[in-house]
C-alpha positions in Angstrom: 0.0 0.0 0.0 1.5 3.3 -1.0 1.1 6.2 1.5 1.9 9.8 0.7 2.0 12.3 3.6 2.1 16.0 3.1 3.8 17.9 5.9 3.0 21.6 6.5 5.9 24.0 5.5 7.9 21.1 3.9 8.2 21.1 0.1 8.6 17.3 -0.3 6.0 14.8 0.7 6.9 11.6 2.6 6.2 8.4 0.5 6.3 4.9 1.9 5.1 1.4 1.1 3.2 -0.1 4.0 1.8 -3.6 4.5 -1.0 -2.1 6.7 -4.5 -2.1 5.3 -6.1 1.2 4.1 -8.5 1.0 7.1 -5.6 0.6 9.6 -3.8 3.6 8.1 -7.0 5.7 8.0 -7.7 4.9 11.7 -4.1 5.8 12.7 -4.4 9.1 10.8 -7.8 9.9 12.4 -6.5 9.1 15.8 -3.3 11.3 15.3 -5.4 14.2 14.1 -8.1 13.9 16.8 -5.8 13.5 19.8 -3.1 15.8 18.6 -0.6 13.0 19.0 1.7 11.4 16.4 1.1 9.3 13.3 3.2 6.2 13.4 3.4 3.9 10.3 5.8 1.1 9.5 7.1 0.5 6.0 7.7 -2.8 4.2 11.4 -2.6 5.2 10.6 -2.4 8.9 11.4 1.3 9.3 9.0 3.4 11.3 7.8 6.8 10.2 6.6 9.2 12.9 4.9 12.5 12.1 3.4 14.9 14.6 -0.4 15.1 14.0 -0.3 18.9 14.3 1.8 19.3 11.1 0.0 16.8 8.8 -1.3 18.6 5.7 -2.7 15.5 3.9 -2.5 11.8 3.7 -3.0 10.0 0.3 -3.6 6.3 0.7 -3.4 4.3 -2.6 -2.7 0.9 -4.0 0.9 0.0 -4.7 1.7 0.1 -8.4 2.6 -3.4 -9.7 5.6 -3.2 -12.0 6.2 -6.1 -14.3 9.8 -6.9 -15.2 10.8 -9.2 -18.0 9.3 -10.5 -21.1 6.1 -12.4 -21.9 6.1 -15.3 -24.3 2.9 -15.5 -26.4 
């Protein structure tokens, strides 16, 4: 699952691939915004991304793009 996070006053967005479901990510974002806490997400490589809820501009949750490599034989 590809997740893009826009941070206020930062030109570049954070992009990560997560194994969490869209519902889990949405719940984490909602909780961070409501409580004024932090958004914590783990990417597919095991790294943890922590963003203060007060500086989140937007969160885009989308499906990971499947890239095909190689040739097909017809």
